[in-house]
N, CA, C, O and the ligand as a Tripos MOL2 file, in Angstrom:
@<TRIPOS>MOLECULE
protein
  241   239    61     0     0
PROTEIN
NO_CHARGES

@<TRIPOS>ATOM
      1 N         -24.7080 -102.6780 -166.6440 N.3       1 MET1
      2 CA        -25.9130 -102.8310 -165.8310 C.3       1 MET1
      3 C         -25.5700 -103.3660 -164.4450 C.2       1 MET1
      4 O         -24.6830 -104.2030 -164.2750 O.2       1 MET1
      5 N         -26.2920 -102.8610 -163.4770 N.am      2 ILE2
      6 CA        -26.0310 -103.3110 -162.1060 C.3       2 ILE2
      7 C         -27.2030 -104.1530 -161.6050 C.2       2 ILE2
      8 O         -28.3550 -103.7190 -161.6070 O.2       2 ILE2
      9 N         -26.8770 -105.3440 -161.1870 N.am      3 PHE3
     10 CA        -27.9070 -106.1800 -160.5890 C.3       3 PHE3
     11 C         -27.6330 -106.2860 -159.1010 C.2       3 PHE3
     12 O         -26.5240 -106.6370 -158.6980 O.2       3 PHE3
     13 N         -28.6060 -105.9960 -158.3010 N.am      4 SER4
     14 CA        -28.4360 -106.2610 -156.8790 C.3       4 SER4
     15 C         -28.7140 -107.7550 -156.6910 C.2       4 SER4
     16 O         -28.5680 -108.5410 -157.6280 O.2       4 SER4
     17 N         -29.0980 -108.1280 -155.5220 N.am      5 LYS5
     18 CA        -29.3930 -109.5320 -155.2580 C.3       5 LYS5
     19 C         -30.4400 -110.0430 -156.2420 C.2       5 LYS5
     20 O         -31.4320 -109.3760 -156.5370 O.2       5 LYS5
     21 N         -30.1890 -111.2090 -156.7210 N.am      6 GLU6
     22 CA        -31.1200 -111.7330 -157.7180 C.3       6 GLU6
     23 C         -32.4050 -112.2240 -157.0640 C.2       6 GLU6
     24 O         -32.4150 -113.1280 -156.2280 O.2       6 GLU6
     25 N         -33.4580 -111.5950 -157.4810 N.am      7 LYS7
     26 CA        -34.7560 -111.9640 -156.9070 C.3       7 LYS7
     27 C         -35.7560 -112.1490 -158.0190 C.2       7 LYS7
     28 O         -35.7390 -111.4410 -159.0260 O.2       7 LYS7
     29 N         -36.5980 -113.0800 -157.8240 N.am      8 ILE8
     30 CA        -37.6730 -113.2720 -158.7960 C.3       8 ILE8
     31 C         -38.9930 -113.0460 -158.0790 C.2       8 ILE8
     32 O         -39.2510 -113.6280 -157.0260 O.2       8 ILE8
     33 N         -39.8020 -112.2160 -158.6470 N.am      9 ILE9
     34 CA        -41.1280 -112.0190 -158.0660 C.3       9 ILE9
     35 C         -42.1560 -112.6690 -158.9700 C.2       9 ILE9
     36 O         -42.2970 -112.3260 -160.1430 O.2       9 ILE9
     37 N         -42.8580 -113.6040 -158.3950 N.am     10 LEU10
     38 CA        -43.9270 -114.2570 -159.1380 C.3      10 LEU10
     39 C         -45.2430 -113.6640 -158.6830 C.2      10 LEU10
     40 O         -45.5420 -113.6150 -157.4900 O.2      10 LEU10
     41 N         -46.0120 -113.2210 -159.6360 N.am     11 GLU11
     42 CA        -47.2950 -112.6430 -159.2760 C.3      11 GLU11
     43 C         -48.4130 -113.6160 -159.6040 C.2      11 GLU11
     44 O         -48.4330 -114.2520 -160.6580 O.2      11 GLU11
     45 N         -49.3190 -113.7060 -158.6880 N.am     12 TYR12
     46 CA        -50.4410 -114.6180 -158.8520 C.3      12 TYR12
     47 C         -51.7570 -113.8700 -158.7750 C.2      12 TYR12
     48 O         -51.8750 -112.8290 -158.1270 O.2      12 TYR12
     49 N         -52.7070 -114.4170 -159.4340 N.am     13 THR13
     50 CA        -54.0620 -113.8910 -159.3890 C.3      13 THR13
     51 C         -54.9640 -114.9900 -158.8470 C.2      13 THR13
     52 O         -54.8970 -116.1380 -159.2870 O.2      13 THR13
     53 N         -55.8020 -114.6290 -157.8940 N.am     14 VAL14
     54 CA        -56.7680 -115.5940 -157.3690 C.3      14 VAL14
     55 C         -58.1450 -115.1990 -157.8760 C.2      14 VAL14
     56 O         -58.6280 -114.0930 -157.6370 O.2      14 VAL14
     57 N         -58.7470 -116.1190 -158.5670 N.am     15 GLU15
     58 CA        -60.0960 -115.8850 -159.0810 C.3      15 GLU15
     59 C         -61.0850 -116.6790 -158.2440 C.2      15 GLU15
     60 O         -60.8040 -117.7980 -157.8150 O.2      15 GLU15
     61 N         -62.2320 -116.0900 -158.0240 N.am     16 LYS16
     62 CA        -63.2430 -116.7930 -157.2580 C.3      16 LYS16
     63 C         -64.5710 -116.7540 -158.0000 C.2      16 LYS16
     64 O         -65.0100 -115.7120 -158.4850 O.2      16 LYS16
     65 N         -65.1840 -117.9070 -158.0700 N.am     17 CYS17
     66 CA        -66.4810 -117.9910 -158.7390 C.3      17 CYS17
     67 C         -67.5580 -117.4270 -157.8250 C.2      17 CYS17
     68 O         -67.6140 -117.7460 -156.6370 O.2      17 CYS17
     69 N         -68.3990 -116.5970 -158.3870 N.am     18 GLN18
     70 CA        -69.4540 -115.9680 -157.5930 C.3      18 GLN18
     71 C         -70.5890 -116.9320 -157.2860 C.2      18 GLN18
     72 O         -71.4080 -116.6830 -156.4020 O.2      18 GLN18
     73 N         -70.6260 -118.0010 -158.0040 N.am     19 LYS19
     74 CA        -71.7500 -118.9190 -157.8650 C.3      19 LYS19
     75 C         -71.4400 -120.0800 -156.9240 C.2      19 LYS19
     76 O         -72.2100 -120.3680 -156.0070 O.2      19 LYS19
     77 N         -70.3260 -120.7320 -157.1540 N.am     20 CYS20
     78 CA        -70.0120 -121.9180 -156.3420 C.3      20 CYS20
     79 C         -68.8190 -121.6960 -155.4140 C.2      20 CYS20
     80 O         -68.4060 -122.6090 -154.7000 O.2      20 CYS20
     81 N         -68.2660 -120.4810 -155.4250 N.am     21 ASN21
     82 CA        -67.1500 -120.1150 -154.5410 C.3      21 ASN21
     83 C         -65.8700 -120.8980 -154.7900 C.2      21 ASN21
     84 O         -64.9950 -120.9620 -153.9270 O.2      21 ASN21
     85 N         -65.7670 -121.4760 -155.9400 N.am     22 LEU22
     86 CA        -64.5240 -122.1560 -156.2800 C.3      22 LEU22
     87 C         -63.4140 -121.1270 -156.4600 C.2      22 LEU22
     88 O         -63.5800 -120.1320 -157.1660 O.2      22 LEU22
     89 N         -62.2950 -121.3790 -155.8180 N.am     23 GLU23
     90 CA        -61.1640 -120.4710 -155.9720 C.3      23 GLU23
     91 C         -60.1000 -121.1090 -156.8470 C.2      23 GLU23
     92 O         -59.8230 -122.3050 -156.7600 O.2      23 GLU23
     93 N         -59.5300 -120.2950 -157.6670 N.am     24 ARG24
     94 CA        -58.5060 -120.8070 -158.5650 C.3      24 ARG24
     95 C         -57.3380 -119.8400 -158.5870 C.2      24 ARG24
     96 O         -57.5150 -118.6300 -158.7320 O.2      24 ARG24
     97 N         -56.1640 -120.3780 -158.4430 N.am     25 LYS25
     98 CA        -54.9710 -119.5440 -158.4570 C.3      25 LYS25
     99 C         -54.2670 -119.7310 -159.7950 C.2      25 LYS25
    100 O         -54.0500 -120.8530 -160.2520 O.2      25 LYS25
    101 N         -53.9290 -118.6420 -160.3910 N.am     26 ARG26
    102 CA        -53.2050 -118.7450 -161.6560 C.3      26 ARG26
    103 C         -52.1580 -117.6480 -161.7230 C.2      26 ARG26
    104 O         -52.1190 -116.7420 -160.8900 O.2      26 ARG26
    105 N         -51.3290 -117.7530 -162.7150 N.am     27 LYS27
    106 CA        -50.3110 -116.7260 -162.8850 C.3      27 LYS27
    107 C         -50.9680 -115.4010 -163.2700 C.2      27 LYS27
    108 O         -51.9590 -115.3570 -163.9990 O.2      27 LYS27
    109 N         -50.3850 -114.3470 -162.7610 N.am     28 TYR28
    110 CA        -50.8880 -113.0100 -163.0740 C.3      28 TYR28
    111 C         -50.6350 -112.6750 -164.5430 C.2      28 TYR28
    112 O         -49.5710 -112.9560 -165.0940 O.2      28 TYR28
    113 N         -51.6210 -112.0840 -165.1360 N.am     29 HIS29
    114 CA        -51.4460 -111.5750 -166.4980 C.3      29 HIS29
    115 C         -51.6020 -110.0710 -166.4800 C.2      29 HIS29
    116 O         -52.3390 -109.5190 -165.6630 O.2      29 HIS29
    117 N         -50.9160 -109.4250 -167.3730 N.am     30 GLU30
    118 CA        -51.0520 -107.9800 -167.4510 C.3      30 GLU30
    119 C         -52.5060 -107.6300 -167.7600 C.2      30 GLU30
    120 O         -53.1430 -108.2520 -168.6100 O.2      30 GLU30
    121 N         -53.0070 -106.6430 -167.0680 N.am     31 GLY31
    122 CA        -54.3930 -106.2570 -167.2940 C.3      31 GLY31
    123 C         -55.3580 -106.8440 -166.2830 C.2      31 GLY31
    124 O         -56.5580 -106.5760 -166.3300 O.2      31 GLY31
    125 N         -54.8270 -107.6490 -165.3610 N.am     32 ASP32
    126 CA        -55.6780 -108.1760 -164.2980 C.3      32 ASP32
    127 C         -55.9280 -107.0870 -163.2680 C.2      32 ASP32
    128 O         -54.9890 -106.4660 -162.7690 O.2      32 ASP32
    129 N         -57.1750 -106.8610 -162.9570 N.am     33 PHE33
    130 CA        -57.5080 -105.8940 -161.9130 C.3      33 PHE33
    131 C         -58.4400 -106.5340 -160.9210 C.2      33 PHE33
    132 O         -59.2590 -107.3860 -161.2640 O.2      33 PHE33
    133 N         -58.2990 -106.1080 -159.6840 N.am     34 LEU34
    134 CA        -59.1450 -106.6440 -158.6270 C.3      34 LEU34
    135 C         -60.6230 -106.4250 -158.9260 C.2      34 LEU34
    136 O         -61.0250 -105.3840 -159.4470 O.2      34 LEU34
    137 N         -61.4010 -107.4090 -158.5920 N.am     35 PHE35
    138 CA        -62.8610 -107.3340 -158.6420 C.3      35 PHE35
    139 C         -63.4260 -107.1550 -160.0490 C.2      35 PHE35
    140 O         -64.5480 -106.6790 -160.2280 O.2      35 PHE35
    141 N         -62.6350 -107.5410 -161.0330 N.am     36 THR36
    142 CA        -63.1890 -107.5350 -162.3730 C.3      36 THR36
    143 C         -63.5150 -108.9690 -162.7700 C.2      36 THR36
    144 O         -62.9090 -109.9220 -162.2790 O.2      36 THR36
    145 N         -64.4670 -109.0960 -163.6530 N.am     37 GLU37
    146 CA        -64.8230 -110.4250 -164.1210 C.3      37 GLU37
    147 C         -63.6790 -110.9730 -164.9540 C.2      37 GLU37
    148 O         -63.1070 -110.2880 -165.8010 O.2      37 GLU37
    149 N         -63.3740 -112.2080 -164.6880 N.am     38 SER38
    150 CA        -62.1740 -112.7420 -165.3110 C.3      38 SER38
    151 C         -62.4830 -113.7890 -166.3760 C.2      38 SER38
    152 O         -62.2140 -113.5850 -167.5590 O.2      38 SER38
    153 N         -63.0410 -114.8910 -165.9490 N.am     39 SER39
    154 CA        -63.2810 -115.9570 -166.9180 C.3      39 SER39
    155 C         -64.4070 -116.8580 -166.4280 C.2      39 SER39
    156 O         -64.9830 -116.6480 -165.3600 O.2      39 SER39
    157 N         -64.6960 -117.8440 -167.2250 N.am     40 LYS40
    158 CA        -65.7580 -118.7750 -166.8400 C.3      40 LYS40
    159 C         -65.2490 -119.7850 -165.8340 C.2      40 LYS40
    160 O         -64.1030 -120.2320 -165.8930 O.2      40 LYS40
    161 N         -66.1160 -120.1300 -164.9200 N.am     41 CYS41
    162 CA        -65.7740 -121.1160 -163.9070 C.3      41 CYS41
    163 C         -65.6220 -122.4950 -164.5540 C.2      41 CYS41
    164 O         -66.2790 -122.8250 -165.5410 O.2      41 CYS41
    165 N         -64.7310 -123.2800 -163.9550 N.am     42 ASP42
    166 CA        -64.5010 -124.6200 -164.4920 C.3      42 ASP42
    167 C         -65.5880 -125.6090 -164.0930 C.2      42 ASP42
    168 O         -65.8730 -126.5620 -164.8190 O.2      42 ASP42
    169 N         -66.1860 -125.3740 -162.9450 N.am     43 SER43
    170 CA        -67.0730 -126.4040 -162.4330 C.3      43 SER43
    171 C         -68.5560 -126.0320 -162.5040 C.2      43 SER43
    172 O         -69.4090 -126.8840 -162.2530 O.2      43 SER43
    173 N         -68.8780 -124.7940 -162.8370 N.am     44 CYS44
    174 CA        -70.2730 -124.4440 -163.0410 C.3      44 CYS44
    175 C         -70.3330 -123.4010 -164.1480 C.2      44 CYS44
    176 O         -69.3180 -123.1200 -164.7850 O.2      44 CYS44
    177 N         -71.4900 -122.8310 -164.3830 N.am     45 ASP45
    178 CA        -71.5810 -121.8470 -165.4700 C.3      45 ASP45
    179 C         -71.4370 -120.4170 -164.9610 C.2      45 ASP45
    180 O         -71.8160 -119.4640 -165.6410 O.2      45 ASP45
    181 N         -70.8920 -120.2820 -163.7750 N.am     46 GLY46
    182 CA        -70.6870 -118.9570 -163.1950 C.3      46 GLY46
    183 C         -69.4830 -118.2550 -163.7930 C.2      46 GLY46
    184 O         -68.7380 -118.8080 -164.6020 O.2      46 GLY46
    185 N         -69.3260 -117.0150 -163.3620 N.am     47 ILE47
    186 CA        -68.1950 -116.2040 -163.8170 C.3      47 ILE47
    187 C         -67.2690 -115.9840 -162.6280 C.2      47 ILE47
    188 O         -67.7180 -115.6890 -161.5210 O.2      47 ILE47
    189 N         -66.0030 -116.1270 -162.8680 N.am     48 THR48
    190 CA        -65.0610 -115.8740 -161.7800 C.3      48 THR48
    191 C         -64.6530 -114.4050 -161.7700 C.2      48 THR48
    192 O         -64.5370 -113.7570 -162.8100 O.2      48 THR48
    193 N         -64.4430 -113.9090 -160.5600 N.am     49 VAL49
    194 CA        -64.0340 -112.5280 -160.3580 C.3      49 VAL49
    195 C         -62.6740 -112.5450 -159.6750 C.2      49 VAL49
    196 O         -62.4160 -113.3810 -158.8090 O.2      49 VAL49
    197 N         -61.8300 -111.6430 -160.0600 N.am     50 ILE50
    198 CA        -60.4970 -111.5930 -159.4520 C.3      50 ILE50
    199 C         -60.6080 -111.0880 -158.0330 C.2      50 ILE50
    200 O         -61.0580 -109.9700 -157.7860 O.2      50 ILE50
    201 N         -60.1940 -111.9200 -157.1130 N.am     51 GLU51
    202 CA        -60.3750 -111.5700 -155.7120 C.3      51 GLU51
    203 C         -59.0870 -111.0910 -155.0580 C.2      51 GLU51
    204 O         -59.1060 -110.2740 -154.1370 O.2      51 GLU51
    205 N         -57.9850 -111.6030 -155.5420 N.am     52 LYS52
    206 CA        -56.7340 -111.2700 -154.8890 C.3      52 LYS52
    207 C         -55.6080 -111.3080 -155.9160 C.2      52 LYS52
    208 O         -55.5690 -112.1700 -156.7940 O.2      52 LYS52
    209 N         -54.7040 -110.3610 -155.7820 N.am     53 ILE53
    210 CA        -53.4870 -110.4020 -156.5810 C.3      53 ILE53
    211 C         -52.3320 -110.2670 -155.6040 C.2      53 ILE53
    212 O         -52.2750 -109.3310 -154.8060 O.2      53 ILE53
    213 N         -51.4230 -111.2070 -155.6820 N.am     54 PHE54
    214 CA        -50.3120 -111.1210 -154.7400 C.3      54 PHE54
    215 C         -49.0250 -111.5890 -155.3890 C.2      54 PHE54
    216 O         -49.0370 -112.2900 -156.4010 O.2      54 PHE54
    217 N         -47.9290 -111.1940 -154.7940 N.am     55 GLY55
    218 CA        -46.6380 -111.5690 -155.3300 C.3      55 GLY55
    219 C         -45.8470 -112.3920 -154.3330 C.2      55 GLY55
    220 O         -45.8850 -112.1400 -153.1280 O.2      55 GLY55
    221 N         -45.1460 -113.3560 -154.8370 N.am     56 GLU56
    222 CA        -44.2580 -114.1340 -154.0010 C.3      56 GLU56
    223 C         -42.8370 -113.8740 -154.4500 C.2      56 GLU56
    224 O         -42.5170 -113.9590 -155.6360 O.2      56 GLU56
    225 N         -42.0020 -113.5610 -153.4970 N.am     57 THR57
    226 CA        -40.6130 -113.2910 -153.8400 C.3      57 THR57
    227 C         -39.7740 -114.5360 -153.6070 C.2      57 THR57
    228 O         -39.8250 -115.1550 -152.5440 O.2      57 THR57
    229 N         -39.0280 -114.8760 -154.5940 N.am     58 ILE58
    230 CA        -38.1520 -116.0340 -154.4640 C.3      58 ILE58
    231 C         -36.7120 -115.5440 -154.5830 C.2      58 ILE58
    232 O         -36.3210 -114.9350 -155.5780 O.2      58 ILE58
    233 N         -35.9500 -115.8220 -153.5580 N.am     59 GLU59
    234 CA        -34.5400 -115.4350 -153.6030 C.3      59 GLU59
    235 C         -33.7210 -116.5900 -154.1260 C.2      59 GLU59
    236 O         -33.8730 -117.7400 -153.7130 O.2      59 GLU59
    237 N         -32.8670 -116.2490 -155.0290 N.am     60 LYS60
    238 CA        -32.0470 -117.3110 -155.6200 C.3      60 LYS60
    239 C         -30.8680 -117.6330 -154.7230 C.2      60 LYS60
    240 O         -30.0620 -118.5030 -155.0510 O.2      60 LYS60
    241 ZN        -68.5060 -121.9560 -160.2090 Zn       61 ZN61
@<TRIPOS>BOND
     1     1     2 1
     2     2     3 1
     3     3     4 2
     4     3     5 am
     5     5     6 1
     6     6     7 1
     7     7     8 2
     8     7     9 am
     9     9    10 1
    10    10    11 1
    11    11    12 2
    12    11    13 am
    13    13    14 1
    14    14    15 1
    15    15    16 2
    16    15    17 am
    17    17    18 1
    18    18    19 1
    19    19    20 2
    20    19    21 am
    21    21    22 1
    22    22    23 1
    23    23    24 2
    24    23    25 am
    25    25    26 1
    26    26    27 1
    27    27    28 2
    28    27    29 am
    29    29    30 1
    30    30    31 1
    31    31    32 2
    32    31    33 am
    33    33    34 1
    34    34    35 1
    35    35    36 2
    36    35    37 am
    37    37    38 1
    38    38    39 1
    39    39    40 2
    40    39    41 am
    41    41    42 1
    42    42    43 1
    43    43    44 2
    44    43    45 am
    45    45    46 1
    46    46    47 1
    47    47    48 2
    48    47    49 am
    49    49    50 1
    50    50    51 1
    51    51    52 2
    52    51    53 am
    53    53    54 1
    54    54    55 1
    55    55    56 2
    56    55    57 am
    57    57    58 1
    58    58    59 1
    59    59    60 2
    60    59    61 am
    61    61    62 1
    62    62    63 1
    63    63    64 2
    64    63    65 am
    65    65    66 1
    66    66    67 1
    67    67    68 2
    68    67    69 am
    69    69    70 1
    70    70    71 1
    71    71    72 2
    72    71    73 am
    73    73    74 1
    74    74    75 1
    75    75    76 2
    76    75    77 am
    77    77    78 1
    78    78    79 1
    79    79    80 2
    80    79    81 am
    81    81    82 1
    82    82    83 1
    83    83    84 2
    84    83    85 am
    85    85    86 1
    86    86    87 1
    87    87    88 2
    88    87    89 am
    89    89    90 1
    90    90    91 1
    91    91    92 2
    92    91    93 am
    93    93    94 1
    94    94    95 1
    95    95    96 2
    96    95    97 am
    97    97    98 1
    98    98    99 1
    99    99   100 2
   100    99   101 am
   101   101   102 1
   102   102   103 1
   103   103   104 2
   104   103   105 am
   105   105   106 1
   106   106   107 1
   107   107   108 2
   108   107   109 am
   109   109   110 1
   110   110   111 1
   111   111   112 2
   112   111   113 am
   113   113   114 1
   114   114   115 1
   115   115   116 2
   116   115   117 am
   117   117   118 1
   118   118   119 1
   119   119   120 2
   120   119   121 am
   121   121   122 1
   122   122   123 1
   123   123   124 2
   124   123   125 am
   125   125   126 1
   126   126   127 1
   127   127   128 2
   128   127   129 am
   129   129   130 1
   130   130   131 1
   131   131   132 2
   132   131   133 am
   133   133   134 1
   134   134   135 1
   135   135   136 2
   136   135   137 am
   137   137   138 1
   138   138   139 1
   139   139   140 2
   140   139   141 am
   141   141   142 1
   142   142   143 1
   143   143   144 2
   144   143   145 am
   145   145   146 1
   146   146   147 1
   147   147   148 2
   148   147   149 am
   149   149   150 1
   150   150   151 1
   151   151   152 2
   152   151   153 am
   153   153   154 1
   154   154   155 1
   155   155   156 2
   156   155   157 am
   157   157   158 1
   158   158   159 1
   159   159   160 2
   160   159   161 am
   161   161   162 1
   162   162   163 1
   163   163   164 2
   164   163   165 am
   165   165   166 1
   166   166   167 1
   167   167   168 2
   168   167   169 am
   169   169   170 1
   170   170   171 1
   171   171   172 2
   172   171   173 am
   173   173   174 1
   174   174   175 1
   175   175   176 2
   176   175   177 am
   177   177   178 1
   178   178   179 1
   179   179   180 2
   180   179   181 am
   181   181   182 1
   182   182   183 1
   183   183   184 2
   184   183   185 am
   185   185   186 1
   186   186   187 1
   187   187   188 2
   188   187   189 am
   189   189   190 1
   190   190   191 1
   191   191   192 2
   192   191   193 am
   193   193   194 1
   194   194   195 1
   195   195   196 2
   196   195   197 am
   197   197   198 1
   198   198   199 1
   199   199   200 2
   200   199   201 am
   201   201   202 1
   202   202   203 1
   203   203   204 2
   204   203   205 am
   205   205   206 1
   206   206   207 1
   207   207   208 2
   208   207   209 am
   209   209   210 1
   210   210   211 1
   211   211   212 2
   212   211   213 am
   213   213   214 1
   214   214   215 1
   215   215   216 2
   216   215   217 am
   217   217   218 1
   218   218   219 1
   219   219   220 2
   220   219   221 am
   221   221   222 1
   222   222   223 1
   223   223   224 2
   224   223   225 am
   225   225   226 1
   226   226   227 1
   227   227   228 2
   228   227   229 am
   229   229   230 1
   230   230   231 1
   231   231   232 2
   232   231   233 am
   233   233   234 1
   234   234   235 1
   235   235   236 2
   236   235   237 am
   237   237   238 1
   238   238   239 1
   239   239   240 2
@<TRIPOS>SUBSTRUCTURE
     1 MET1         2 RESIDUE 1 A MET
     2 ILE2         6 RESIDUE 1 A ILE
     3 PHE3        10 RESIDUE 1 A PHE
     4 SER4        14 RESIDUE 1 A SER
     5 LYS5        18 RESIDUE 1 A LYS
     6 GLU6        22 RESIDUE 1 A GLU
     7 LYS7        26 RESIDUE 1 A LYS
     8 ILE8        30 RESIDUE 1 A ILE
     9 ILE9        34 RESIDUE 1 A ILE
    10 LEU10       38 RESIDUE 1 A LEU
    11 GLU11       42 RESIDUE 1 A GLU
    12 TYR12       46 RESIDUE 1 A TYR
    13 THR13       50 RESIDUE 1 A THR
    14 VAL14       54 RESIDUE 1 A VAL
    15 GLU15       58 RESIDUE 1 A GLU
    16 LYS16       62 RESIDUE 1 A LYS
    17 CYS17       66 RESIDUE 1 A CYS
    18 GLN18       70 RESIDUE 1 A GLN
    19 LYS19       74 RESIDUE 1 A LYS
    20 CYS20       78 RESIDUE 1 A CYS
    21 ASN21       82 RESIDUE 1 A ASN
    22 LEU22       86 RESIDUE 1 A LEU
    23 GLU23       90 RESIDUE 1 A GLU
    24 ARG24       94 RESIDUE 1 A ARG
    25 LYS25       98 RESIDUE 1 A LYS
    26 ARG26      102 RESIDUE 1 A ARG
    27 LYS27      106 RESIDUE 1 A LYS
    28 TYR28      110 RESIDUE 1 A TYR
    29 HIS29      114 RESIDUE 1 A HIS
    30 GLU30      118 RESIDUE 1 A GLU
    31 GLY31      122 RESIDUE 1 A GLY
    32 ASP32      126 RESIDUE 1 A ASP
    33 PHE33      130 RESIDUE 1 A PHE
    34 LEU34      134 RESIDUE 1 A LEU
    35 PHE35      138 RESIDUE 1 A PHE
    36 THR36      142 RESIDUE 1 A THR
    37 GLU37      146 RESIDUE 1 A GLU
    38 SER38      150 RESIDUE 1 A SER
    39 SER39      154 RESIDUE 1 A SER
    40 LYS40      158 RESIDUE 1 A LYS
    41 CYS41      162 RESIDUE 1 A CYS
    42 ASP42      166 RESIDUE 1 A ASP
    43 SER43      170 RESIDUE 1 A SER
    44 CYS44      174 RESIDUE 1 A CYS
    45 ASP45      178 RESIDUE 1 A ASP
    46 GLY46      182 RESIDUE 1 A GLY
    47 ILE47      186 RESIDUE 1 A ILE
    48 THR48      190 RESIDUE 1 A THR
    49 VAL49      194 RESIDUE 1 A VAL
    50 ILE50      198 RESIDUE 1 A ILE
    51 GLU51      202 RESIDUE 1 A GLU
    52 LYS52      206 RESIDUE 1 A LYS
    53 ILE53      210 RESIDUE 1 A ILE
    54 PHE54      214 RESIDUE 1 A PHE
    55 GLY55      218 RESIDUE 1 A GLY
    56 GLU56      222 RESIDUE 1 A GLU
    57 THR57      226 RESIDUE 1 A THR
    58 ILE58      230 RESIDUE 1 A ILE
    59 GLU59      234 RESIDUE 1 A GLU
    60 LYS60      238 RESIDUE 1 A LYS
    61 ZN61       241 GROUP 0 **** ****
Protein backbone atom coordinates (compact mmCIF):
# COMPACT_ATOMS: atom_id res chain seq x y z
CA MET A 1 0.00 0.00 0.00
CA ILE A 2 1.15 3.49 -0.79
CA PHE A 3 0.51 6.31 1.59
CA SER A 4 1.19 9.83 0.48
CA LYS A 5 1.52 12.52 3.11
CA GLU A 6 -0.36 11.57 6.18
CA LYS A 7 -3.42 13.68 6.51
CA ILE A 8 -6.43 13.42 8.68
CA ILE A 9 -9.67 14.98 7.63
CA LEU A 10 -12.11 15.67 10.39
CA GLU A 11 -15.61 16.32 9.28
CA TYR A 12 -17.96 18.39 11.33
CA THR A 13 -21.64 19.03 11.21
CA VAL A 14 -23.15 22.28 12.42
CA GLU A 15 -26.69 22.05 13.62
CA LYS A 16 -28.84 25.07 14.20
CA CYS A 17 -32.04 25.26 16.16
CA GLN A 18 -34.87 26.80 14.20
CA LYS A 19 -36.44 28.21 17.30
CA CYS A 20 -33.71 29.77 19.42
CA ASN A 21 -30.89 29.83 16.82
CA LEU A 22 -28.56 27.89 19.03
CA GLU A 23 -25.72 26.47 16.99
CA ARG A 24 -23.99 23.29 17.89
CA LYS A 25 -20.96 21.75 16.29
CA ARG A 26 -20.50 18.05 16.42
CA LYS A 27 -18.64 15.34 14.64
CA TYR A 28 -20.04 14.36 11.28
CA HIS A 29 -21.93 11.12 11.14
CA GLU A 30 -22.65 9.13 8.06
CA GLY A 31 -26.06 10.01 6.75
CA ASP A 32 -25.90 13.67 7.68
CA PHE A 33 -27.35 15.83 4.94
CA LEU A 34 -27.68 19.56 4.72
CA PHE A 35 -30.97 21.09 5.77
CA THR A 36 -32.39 17.94 7.24
CA GLU A 37 -33.82 17.78 10.70
CA SER A 38 -31.24 16.40 12.99
CA SER A 39 -32.06 16.26 16.66
CA LYS A 40 -33.72 18.01 19.53
CA CYS A 41 -32.31 21.27 20.74
CA ASP A 42 -30.56 21.26 24.08
CA SER A 43 -31.91 24.52 25.34
CA CYS A 44 -35.48 24.60 24.05
CA ASP A 45 -38.01 22.20 22.57
CA GLY A 46 -37.11 23.10 19.01
CA ILE A 47 -35.59 20.88 16.37
CA THR A 48 -32.13 21.46 15.05
CA VAL A 49 -31.46 21.42 11.33
CA ILE A 50 -28.11 20.68 9.77
CA GLU A 51 -26.84 23.96 8.48
CA LYS A 52 -23.28 23.28 7.54
CA ILE A 53 -20.99 20.36 6.94
CA PHE A 54 -17.33 21.04 6.66
CA GLY A 55 -14.01 19.30 6.88
CA GLU A 56 -10.84 20.32 8.59
CA THR A 57 -7.60 18.91 7.35
CA ILE A 58 -4.92 18.21 9.87
CA GLU A 59 -1.44 17.50 8.63
CA LYS A 60 0.64 15.32 10.79
ZN1 LIG B 1 -33.51 25.79 20.58
